[in-house]
C-alpha positions as CSV (number, residue, x, y, z in Angstrom):
1,M,208.6,24.8,1.9
2,R,212.2,25.9,1.6
3,E,215.0,24.2,4.7
4,T,217.5,26.7,6.3
5,P,219.1,26.0,8.7
6,E,218.7,26.9,12.2
7,S,222.3,28.7,12.6
8,T,221.7,31.0,10.1
9,R,218.2,32.8,11.7
10,T,218.8,35.8,13.1
11,E,217.1,38.9,15.1
12,V,218.0,42.3,14.2
13,D,217.1,44.8,17.5
14,E,215.7,48.1,16.2
15,G,218.9,50.4,16.8
16,P,220.1,53.5,18.1
17,G,217.3,55.7,15.8
18,L,218.0,58.1,13.1
19,A,219.9,60.6,15.2
20,A,222.7,58.1,15.2
21,V,223.0,57.4,11.5
22,P,226.5,59.7,10.3
23,R,225.7,62.3,7.7
24,R,228.1,60.8,5.3
25,E,226.2,57.8,4.4
26,L,223.1,59.6,3.7
27,E,223.7,59.0,0.1
28,L,223.3,55.1,1.4
29,L,219.9,55.9,3.3
30,A,218.5,57.7,0.6
31,A,218.7,54.8,-1.8
32,S,217.6,52.2,0.6
33,M,214.5,54.5,2.5
34,R,211.9,54.4,-0.5
35,S,211.5,50.3,-1.2
36,P,210.9,48.5,2.3
37,R,212.7,45.7,0.3
38,R,215.7,47.6,-0.2
39,R,215.8,48.1,3.5
40,A,215.2,44.4,4.9
41,V,217.8,43.2,2.5
42,L,220.6,45.6,4.0
43,A,219.6,45.2,7.3
44,T,219.6,41.3,6.9
45,L,223.2,41.8,5.0
46,R,224.6,43.5,7.9
47,T,223.3,41.1,10.2
48,A,224.6,38.0,7.8
49,G,227.2,39.9,6.2
50,G,228.0,37.8,2.6
51,L,225.0,35.6,1.4
52,P,224.1,34.0,-2.2
53,L,220.9,35.7,-4.0
54,T,218.8,33.4,-3.2
55,E,219.7,32.4,0.1
56,L,219.3,36.8,1.0
57,A,216.2,36.2,-1.1
58,T,214.8,33.0,1.7
59,R,215.3,35.9,4.3
60,V,214.7,38.8,3.0
61,A,210.8,36.8,1.8
62,A,210.9,35.9,5.5
63,R,211.7,39.1,7.5
64,E,208.5,41.2,5.1
65,R,206.2,38.2,6.3
66,G,207.8,37.7,9.7
67,V,208.7,34.6,10.0
68,E,210.9,31.9,10.2
69,P,212.8,31.2,7.2
70,A,212.0,27.8,6.7
71,E,208.7,29.0,6.3
72,V,208.9,30.7,3.2
73,S,207.1,28.9,0.3
74,D,208.5,28.1,-2.9
75,D,206.4,30.7,-5.2
76,R,207.2,33.0,-2.3
77,H,211.2,32.9,-2.6
78,E,211.1,33.0,-5.7
79,S,208.9,36.0,-6.5
80,V,211.3,38.2,-4.3
81,L,214.4,36.7,-5.6
82,I,213.5,37.6,-9.2
83,S,212.5,41.4,-8.0
84,L,216.0,41.2,-6.0
85,H,218.2,39.7,-9.0
86,H,216.5,42.0,-11.5
87,T,215.6,45.0,-9.5
88,H,216.6,45.8,-6.0
89,V,220.2,44.9,-5.2
90,P,221.4,46.3,-8.7
91,K,220.4,49.2,-7.4
92,L,221.8,49.0,-4.0
93,A,225.4,48.0,-5.8
94,E,224.7,51.4,-8.2
95,A,224.6,53.3,-5.0
96,G,227.6,51.8,-3.7
97,A,225.6,49.7,-0.7
98,V,226.6,46.5,-1.3
99,D,229.1,44.7,-4.1
100,R,228.3,41.3,-6.2
101,A,230.3,38.8,-7.4
102,G,229.0,38.2,-10.3
103,R,225.5,38.3,-12.1
104,S,224.0,34.8,-11.3
105,E,221.6,33.7,-8.6
106,S,223.8,32.0,-6.7
107,A,226.5,35.0,-7.1
108,V,227.4,36.3,-3.4
109,V,226.2,39.9,-2.6
110,R,228.2,41.2,0.1
111,P,227.5,45.0,2.3
112,T,230.0,47.4,1.4
113,T,232.1,48.4,4.2
114,S,229.9,51.6,5.7
115,V,226.4,49.3,5.4
116,S,229.0,46.4,7.7
117,D,230.1,49.6,10.7
118,G,227.4,51.3,11.2
119,D,224.0,51.3,12.7
120,W,221.9,52.8,10.3
121,T,220.0,50.2,8.7
122,E,218.2,49.3,12.0
123,A,218.0,52.9,12.9
124,V,215.7,53.0,9.4
125,E,213.5,49.8,10.1
126,A,213.3,51.2,14.0
127,A,212.0,55.1,12.7
128,V,209.6,53.5,9.6
129,R,207.8,51.4,12.4
130,E,206.6,54.3,13.9
131,E,203.5,55.3,12.6
132,G,203.9,58.6,9.5
133,A,207.8,58.5,10.6
134,G,209.1,56.6,7.2
135,E,206.1,59.2,5.0
136,A,207.9,61.9,6.4
137,V,211.5,61.1,6.5
138,T,210.9,60.1,3.0
139,A,209.1,63.4,1.8
140,L,212.6,65.1,3.4
141,L,215.4,63.3,1.8
142,A,213.3,63.1,-1.7
143,D,215.1,66.9,-2.4
144,P,218.0,68.7,-0.1
145,R,215.7,72.2,-0.6
146,R,213.9,70.1,2.3
147,A,216.3,69.1,4.3
148,H,217.9,72.1,4.8
149,V,214.4,73.6,6.0
150,A,213.8,70.8,8.6
151,E,217.5,71.8,9.9
152,L,216.6,75.5,9.6
153,L,213.1,74.7,11.9
154,G,214.7,73.1,14.3
155,E,217.6,75.7,15.2
156,A,214.7,78.2,15.2
157,D,213.0,79.7,18.3
158,G,210.1,80.5,16.4
159,P,208.3,81.0,13.3
160,L,210.3,81.7,10.0
161,A,209.5,84.2,7.4
162,L,209.7,82.5,3.9
163,D,211.8,84.5,2.5
164,D,214.3,84.4,5.1
165,V,214.4,80.5,4.5
166,A,213.9,81.2,0.9
167,T,217.7,83.1,1.2
168,A,219.5,80.6,4.1
169,V,218.3,77.4,1.9
170,A,220.0,79.4,-1.7
171,E,223.1,80.5,0.4
172,A,223.7,77.2,1.5
173,E,223.3,75.6,-1.9
174,H,225.9,78.6,-3.4
175,E,228.4,78.3,-0.8
176,G,231.5,80.8,-1.3
177,P,231.4,84.0,-2.3
178,P,229.5,86.1,-4.1
179,G,226.9,84.0,-2.8
180,P,223.3,83.4,-4.4
181,S,221.7,85.9,-7.1
182,E,218.5,87.7,-6.3
183,R,217.4,86.0,-8.8
184,A,218.1,82.6,-6.9
185,V,216.7,83.2,-3.7
186,T,213.7,83.9,-6.0
187,S,213.6,81.0,-7.6
188,T,214.3,79.7,-4.2
189,A,211.6,80.8,-2.6
190,V,209.2,80.1,-5.6
191,S,210.0,76.3,-5.4
192,L,209.9,76.3,-1.6
193,H,206.2,77.8,-1.4
194,H,204.2,75.8,-4.3
195,S,206.0,72.7,-3.6
196,H,208.0,72.0,-1.1
197,L,206.9,73.6,2.3
198,P,203.3,72.1,1.2
199,K,204.8,68.7,0.8
200,L,206.3,68.8,4.5
201,A,203.5,69.7,6.1
202,D,200.8,67.2,4.6
203,V,203.6,64.5,6.5
204,G,203.7,67.1,9.5
205,V,207.2,68.2,9.3
206,V,206.1,71.7,9.0
207,E,203.5,73.9,9.5
208,Y,203.3,76.5,6.5
209,D,200.7,79.5,6.5
210,A,201.2,80.6,2.8
211,D,198.8,83.7,3.4
212,E,201.4,85.2,5.9
213,R,204.3,83.1,4.1
214,T,205.9,81.9,7.8
215,V,207.2,78.2,8.3
216,S,207.0,76.7,11.6
217,P,208.3,73.4,13.0
218,G,205.5,71.0,12.4
219,T,203.3,68.5,14.6
220,L,205.6,65.6,14.7
221,P,206.5,64.2,18.1
222,D,210.1,65.2,18.8
223,A,211.6,61.2,18.3
224,R,210.5,61.4,15.1
225,L,212.1,64.5,14.1
226,A,216.0,63.3,14.9
227,A,215.3,62.6,11.2
228,L,216.1,66.3,10.5
229,D,219.4,65.3,11.4
230,V,219.8,63.0,9.2
231,A,218.1,64.5,6.5
232,A,220.6,68.0,6.2
233,A,223.5,66.4,4.5
234,D,223.9,66.2,0.7
235,R,223.7,62.7,-0.9
236,H,224.5,61.6,-4.1
237,E,222.4,62.3,-7.9
238,V,222.6,57.9,-8.0
239,A,221.4,57.7,-4.9
240,A,218.2,60.1,-5.5
241,S,217.5,58.6,-8.5
242,A,217.6,54.7,-6.1
243,L,214.9,56.9,-3.9
244,R,212.7,58.3,-6.8
245,D,212.7,54.7,-8.2
246,G,212.5,52.9,-4.7
247,A,209.1,51.2,-6.1
248,D,208.8,48.1,-4.2
């Protein structure tokens, strides 16, 4: 078993919920949301500050199994350490979520200022513990168009016509004059109809009547739909790449 001093053991509360996550940090959220291990890394670093990679691996392994760090076996520690060293820490560093002082397994990994000063890592963990919430938020973050749809529905009094949604989304993507072309609006409507709305409907974020071509808010409880406030912002392409590649 791995020995860890009692003073290094930490607990993380559930945080304030996704509604409190600053939009400017959505790119970091996107980079971590897909992978439970990356969420564990960020939550651990936010509480502990900088840690040598080997110690970070111990804490992440303990967090994932719900045990004390001293209870993590050598084999489990080694497995987590390898994945952090070669995959998860490099991805988080690329997305700007962590700084790493060197490439060795003893290098210290630190959270960036935006992670250290924000509560969003705890908010993410709290959200994904709700049944179905993690899948819904991941679906929202997978493409900016889905986030725009969610934001529109959050402000609507009833069902929205697909053509109206497509126009609003296209306008959001083409800021300033002269606005989106008719071709752009049509292309947006096609992508919503065939891809984004069915996916959002599958996870309960929207209800989509393909025959009537209308979109309504889905069946997720309001607490989970707080994620819509977060998902409405744009994020950098590197974060989108991290999201797509976020297999544990």
